[in-house]
Structures are given as C-alpha cells and as structure tokens.
N, C-alpha and C positions, 0 to 999 in steps of 0.2 A: 577704324584701321589708321595706324600711324601713317602720316602724309608721305614718308619715305617709301612706303611698301607699294605705292602705286605712282605711275603707271607700271605696266609689266615690263620685263626685260625685253627689249628690242630683239627681234627675230627675222631671219632671213626666209622663214617659211612661206611658202606661196599660199594665197588664199584658196579656200575650197568652197565651192557653192553646191556640193553634193547635198542632196535631201538628207536632212537629219543632223547635219554639221552643227556643233553647239561652239559658240564663242562666249567668251567673257569680255565685258565692255567696262572700261574705266569710266565712271560716271562723273569724274572730277569733282566728287563731293565726299571722298573717302568711302565710297561704296562701289561694289562690283554688280553689275547688272548682267543679265544672261539672255542670249538670243539663239534661235535655232533656224537654219535654213529650211524654208517651207516652199509650197507649191509655186511654181513660177520664179524661183531664186529670190524670193521676198524672204525678209526677215520677221519672225515672231519674237517678240519680247515679253517677258513675263512679270507678273506682279510680284516680284521677289527681288530682294538684294542682299548682299552678304559681304563679309570681310575677307573670305577666301574663295578660291576657284573650286575647292573640293565640294562646294554647296551646289555644284550644277544639277545633280540629280533631284535636289529639293526644289530648284528653279523649275524644272520641267514638270514637277507635281504641282505647280501653282497655276493659277488662272493666267490665260494669255491677256496681256495688257495692251499691246499694240502689235500691228502687222504693218510694216513699212517697205516702201521700195529704196533700198540703199543703193547708192552709186557704187556699183561693184568694184570699179578701178580703185575707189578709196579704201576698200577694206585691206588690201595689201599694203598701202601707205600706212593705215592705222597699225598694222601688225609690225611694221619696220620701226615705227615711232614708238612702240610699246603701249599705244592707246587701246589695242584690242589684243586678245589672245585666243588662238585656236585651241580647242580642248580636244574634242573627239567627235566621232559619228555615233549618235545615240538613237535609240528608237524614236520615230516621230510622234510628237504628241497627237493624239487623235484630233481629227479635223483639219490639221495643218496640210494635209494633201490635197485640200480642195481650195481652188482659187477664191478669193474674196472679190466682191465688186469694188470698183473704184470710181470716183468722180473726177471729171475734168470741168473745170469752171473758167472758160476763156474771159479775158478782159473785154470790157465794153458790152457786157450782156449780164442779164440775171438767169439765163438759161444755163442748166448744167447738163451735161451728158454722163449717163451712168454706164459703165462698162462691165460686163458680166465676168469676162476673162481678164486676169490681172495684166496680161501683156498686150491686150487689145486686138489680138489676132482673130478673136471670134466676132468682132464688130460691135458697135454700141448697141446697148440693149434698148435704152429709151433716153429721150430728153424730158426734163421737167425743170420746174423753178427751183432756185437755190433754196428757197425757204421750204420746200417740200419736207414734212415731218419724217418721212420715211428714208431720207437720206443723210439725216444730220449726223449720224455716228459713222457714216462711211468715210474712208479716207480719201483726201484731195490727192491726186496723182502728183508725186514729186519723187526726185532722186535725192535722198538725204546723205550728206557727207558723213562718212563713218566717224571721223574725228571732230570736225568742226560743228556739226549739227546733232547727230544722235545722242550724245550724252545729255545735252540740254533738253532734248525732247523726252528723253526717258525720265529726267527728273521731274519735269513738268507732268508727264502722264501719271507718275507715281504719286503725285499730289504735293511736291514741294513747291515752293515759291522761287522762281529763277528770275534773274535780270532779263528785262526786256521781254517778258513772257508774252506780251502782246504780239510779238513778231514770230514766235516759234511756229504756230500754225499746226496743222495736222488734219484732224476730222472736219467736216464741213461747217458745224457749229462754231468750232474755234477759229476757223479761217475767216467766217463772217464777222465774228467779233474783233478779230485782228484787224479787218478792213475798217471797222468803224474806229478802233482805238488809233490807228495810223493816221486817219483823216483828222482826228481830234488833236493829235501832236503836231499837224502840219496844216493848219486851217487855210493857208494861202496856196496849197499845192492842189490845183485843179484835177490832176489825175487821181489823186488819193481821194478827193471828195467825190468823184465819179464813181470810183470803186466802192465806197462806203454806201452810195445810193444803191448800187447793183447788189449790195449784201441783203437788201430788203429787210433791214432791222429798224425798228423805231429809234429816235434819237436817244431814249433814256437808257438804252442797253449799254 
C-alpha cells in the first residue's frame, strides 16, 4: 500500500469495547492488521494482513494470532491519531467468548502465577516455575499501548523482523528470551542480570 494511505483519517469516534467489535490497525509497515474485541475486553488479532479495510471478513476467517490486553484508554487516542480505525460489530469468532489463561511473573522470582480468568477476579489457578513447558505459549499479563506497542507486537507475531525485537515481549517463552537478551546488552546492570537468571534459560539461548 502506498505510504500516504496510512495511517487512517483521524476520527472523533469513541472507542467501543462491545464484544465482537472489529478494529483495523496501522502496522506502520504498509499493512493493515485486524483485531476483534473478545472475552474480558481483550483483543484477538488474526494471522492476516491486507492493504484495505474491506478485507476484515477475510481476517476473521483466518487463525487467531495473538490475544492481548490492550490499555483501553489508548484505543481512543489511537482512533483520534488515525492509528486505529473502528469498523463494525461482527459475529464473534468461535472461541473468543472464552477467557484465556494468562501469567504473572513478578520480579525477583522464577515463580509464575497462572490466572484462569483474564481479569483475575476468579483468583489464581496455580503457581509454577517460569520454565514449565505447559505455560510457554501463555501471554504474560500486560496492558499494551494501542499506538506505541501493538503495531510492533503484531509485526513480530506475524513473523517479521522488527527493531529491538528482544524488547517486544509477549508469551512466556519470548519474555524469558527477552530477559536474557537485555542482560547481554547491559552486562553491568545487576537488575537485568538477576532477571535473566530468573528466566531459567541456559546461557547459550
């Protein structure tokens, strides 16, 4: 798509977090990505990108790529800046009405807490070690900024090489590797070295 066609025209429309609402996202790479509001006001993004917003139906017919907790206040900011565009409420993709587990990994520990309910009101399900194979694809709890963080995250999830990809984060396996990469970049930073040790990864990773 020609660079001048993105971002979208700024709008004063209010953000909507109604289940099934579809948004187009400027990936800042000449591609449009698509997300749908799912259970718990989280966003599901699809392994699909296009050059026009008319492809939204094709996006929703594609596999789910990521399910993120987006900082809701930033969605309205993204709309006003033309970085996101609200499209329509469309039938919810099957499975997106069910919350997904997420993981909290506090600093100064290798223990991770797995929450069954995305908004944590149901209480933690269990504690485990951060290297537990069963949790590696689970999302680390975070509130992603719609404009500043989501586009880079979508490009990385799609498989593109992005600047400073070591910092983007996301699922447990990527956060662990990010901790190791940051420690390598700053060998004199004791806090980062401690965090890398908590990731429970061998040095060769």
